C-alpha positions in Angstrom: -34.1 120.0 -118.2 -34.9 119.3 -121.8 -32.4 121.7 -123.1 -29.6 120.9 -120.8 -30.3 116.9 -122.2 -30.2 118.5 -125.7 -26.4 119.9 -124.6 -25.3 116.8 -122.6 -24.5 112.8 -123.5 -26.3 110.1 -122.6 -24.9 108.2 -120.2 -25.8 104.4 -119.7 -27.0 104.4 -116.6 -28.9 107.4 -117.5 -31.2 104.9 -119.9 -34.2 104.1 -118.0 -34.3 107.8 -116.9 -34.2 109.3 -120.3 -37.2 106.7 -120.8 -39.2 108.5 -118.2 -38.6 111.5 -119.4 -39.7 110.7 -122.6 -43.2 109.8 -121.6 -43.4 113.5 -119.8 -42.5 114.9 -123.9 -38.9 115.4 -123.0 -36.5 113.3 -125.4 -32.9 113.7 -127.0 -33.1 115.1 -130.1 -37.2 116.1 -130.0 -38.8 119.7 -129.4 -40.5 120.1 -126.3 -44.5 120.8 -127.4 -45.9 118.7 -124.0 -49.4 118.3 -123.9 -52.0 119.0 -121.7 -51.7 115.9 -119.5 -48.0 115.9 -119.7 -47.6 119.6 -118.5 -50.3 119.3 -115.2 -47.2 115.7 -114.4 -43.9 117.7 -114.3 -45.9 121.2 -113.0 -47.2 118.5 -110.2 -43.9 116.7 -110.2 -41.6 119.8 -109.8 -43.7 120.7 -106.6 -42.6 117.1 -105.1 -39.7 116.3 -106.2 -38.9 119.5 -104.3 -40.3 118.1 -101.3 -38.7 114.5 -101.9 -35.4 116.4 -102.4 -35.5 118.8 -99.4 -36.6 115.6 -97.6 -33.6 113.9 -98.6 -31.0 115.7 -99.0 -31.8 117.7 -94.6 -33.0 114.9 -93.1 -30.7 112.4 -94.3 -31.5 108.8 -93.7 -28.4 107.3 -95.0 -26.9 104.2 -92.1 -23.2 106.4 -92.3 -24.6 109.8 -93.0 -23.6 111.5 -89.0 -20.9 111.3 -88.3 -20.7 111.0 -84.9 -24.1 109.5 -83.4 -23.9 111.8 -80.7 -23.8 115.0 -82.8 -26.2 116.5 -85.6 -23.2 117.0 -88.4 -24.1 115.0 -91.1 -20.9 113.6 -93.2 -22.3 116.0 -96.8 -21.3 112.7 -99.3 -22.4 109.9 -98.9 -21.1 108.4 -101.9 -18.2 105.7 -102.4 -16.2 107.5 -104.7 -17.1 109.7 -107.3 -19.1 107.6 -109.9 -21.7 107.1 -107.2 -21.4 102.9 -107.9 -21.6 100.3 -105.3 -21.2 96.8 -106.3 -24.8 96.2 -107.5 -26.4 99.2 -108.0 -25.1 102.8 -108.6 -26.2 105.3 -105.2 -29.1 107.6 -106.6 -30.5 108.4 -103.6 -27.2 110.2 -101.8 -26.1 111.0 -105.4 -29.6 113.4 -105.1 -28.8 114.5 -101.7 -25.3 115.6 -102.7 -27.0 117.2 -106.1 -29.7 119.0 -104.8 -28.0 121.0 -102.1 -24.2 121.9 -103.7 -22.8 120.4 -107.4 -19.5 118.6 -108.4 -17.7 116.4 -106.7 -14.3 115.0 -107.0 -11.5 112.2 -105.3 -10.3 114.1 -102.9 -13.8 115.2 -100.9 -14.1 111.2 -101.1 -10.7 110.8 -99.3 -10.0 108.9 -96.5 -6.5 109.5 -96.7 -5.2 111.9 -94.0 -3.3 115.4 -94.8 -5.0 114.2 -98.1 -7.7 115.7 -100.1 -10.8 117.3 -97.6 -14.0 116.6 -95.9 -17.5 118.6 -95.4 -19.7 118.0 -93.0 -23.3 119.5 -92.6 -25.4 120.8 -90.2 -29.4 121.7 -90.7 -30.4 121.6 -86.7 -29.7 123.1 -83.7 -27.9 120.4 -80.8 -32.0 119.9 -80.6 -32.6 119.2 -83.6 -34.8 121.9 -84.6 -34.6 123.9 -87.7 -31.8 126.8 -88.2 -33.6 129.7 -87.8 -32.3 133.2 -89.2 -34.4 135.2 -86.2 -32.4 133.3 -83.6 -28.6 133.7 -82.3 -26.9 130.4 -81.8 -23.5 130.4 -81.1 -20.7 127.3 -82.7 -17.3 125.8 -80.1 -15.0 125.3 -82.0 -12.1 123.1 -79.7 -8.4 124.1 -79.7 -6.0 122.3 -82.4 -9.3 121.0 -85.3 -7.7 118.8 -87.6 -6.9 120.4 -90.6 -3.3 120.7 -91.8 -4.5 123.5 -94.0 -6.9 125.5 -92.7 -10.6 124.4 -91.9 -13.9 126.7 -92.6 -18.3 126.9 -91.3 -20.3 128.8 -95.0 -23.3 129.9 -94.1 -25.9 128.7 -97.4 -29.6 129.9 -97.7 -31.7 127.4 -97.4 -33.7 127.3 -100.7 -31.2 128.6 -103.1 -28.2 126.5 -101.7 -26.5 129.1 -102.5 -24.0 131.8 -100.3 -26.1 133.6 -97.7 -27.3 136.9 -99.1 -26.4 139.4 -96.3 -26.2 143.3 -95.5 -22.6 142.2 -94.3 -22.1 140.0 -97.3 -20.2 137.5 -95.6 -20.8 134.3 -95.5 -17.7 132.3 -94.5 -15.6 131.5 -91.6 -12.6 130.3 -91.1 -9.0 129.6 -89.4 -7.1 132.1 -92.1 -9.3 135.0 -90.8 -8.5 137.6 -87.6 -10.6 135.6 -85.2 -10.8 136.1 -81.8 -9.7 133.4 -79.5 -10.4 131.5 -76.1 -7.3 131.1 -73.9 -7.1 127.7 -74.8 -6.9 127.9 -78.9 -10.2 127.0 -79.3 -13.4 129.2 -81.2 -16.8 130.8 -80.9 -18.3 131.8 -83.8 -21.9 133.5 -84.0 -24.9 133.4 -85.6 -27.4 135.1 -85.9 -29.3 138.5 -87.2 -27.0 140.8 -85.2 -24.0 141.0 -83.8 -22.1 139.7 -79.9 -20.3 142.4 -78.4 -16.8 141.6 -78.5 -17.0 139.0 -80.9 -18.1 141.1 -84.6 -15.2 139.3 -86.4 -17.1 135.9 -85.4 -19.7 136.1 -86.9 -21.9 135.8 -89.4 -24.9 137.5 -90.0 -28.6 135.2 -91.1 -32.1 137.1 -92.3 -35.3 136.5 -90.1 -37.7 134.8 -92.0 -35.3 132.9 -93.8 -33.9 129.0 -92.7 -29.9 128.8 -93.2 -27.8 125.3 -93.2 -24.2 125.1 -92.3 -20.9 123.5 -94.3 -17.9 122.9 -91.3 -14.8 122.1 -93.4 -11.9 120.8 -93.3 -9.3 120.9 -95.9 -6.1 118.6 -95.4 -8.1 116.5 -92.2 -5.7 115.1 -90.6 -6.1 111.7 -88.2 -7.6 113.2 -85.0 -10.5 113.4 -87.6 -11.1 109.7 -89.4 -10.6 107.8 -85.9 -12.8 110.6 -84.3 -10.6 111.3 -80.8 -11.3 114.8 -82.4 -15.0 115.9 -82.3 -16.9 119.2 -83.2 -19.4 120.8 -81.3 -23.7 121.0 -82.3 -24.3 124.9 -83.3 -26.5 125.6 -80.2 -29.2 128.5 -79.7 -28.3 131.4 -77.8 -30.8 132.5 -75.6 
């Protein structure tokens, strides 16, 4: 943290946070040499902060986070615009949720114009609200004609690192650009679990027992059916 602050500019909205960090021995243009009390506070704060960040990110409580009221999918970016500034405050918790699980944002990622930008939906639980478990097998049914002018993709991430899942398969993504096995009506069933379902190997991402995971479903150049919610994405369901 100290090294980053030495390199980065201090924006107007950061000044109160800089005051908090100063009390912990982290100041711009000053060496980092915390006393025993400051070091203890930093270590305890890091542990509690990690728990707060996980709860804020993976169990979002923002009013409009749940995209469809009868689905488990969340809007990943719950910010008004790239500045994260609304009329009377900056979106602290919305901002920190996004930057814990990912990094950076653009106007295209929060665009409300059909056919432009992209949208990100996140799933952290299955259809019953249970955390996604790397030891279990799951299926995601993607209905026909997903509302994407360009393409869609489904990506699996490790919950601890928030990076692409590091599996022996060396694959973390399924998308409409790949040679996926389709159903007769044009829909697609995607699979996630330790072993591939027979006949659907191309539609499968390998998960790891002992590790939890989460996913992003991206629509590139989303169309009107996404914004008016006439098309819905099914929940991820456990396969017994």
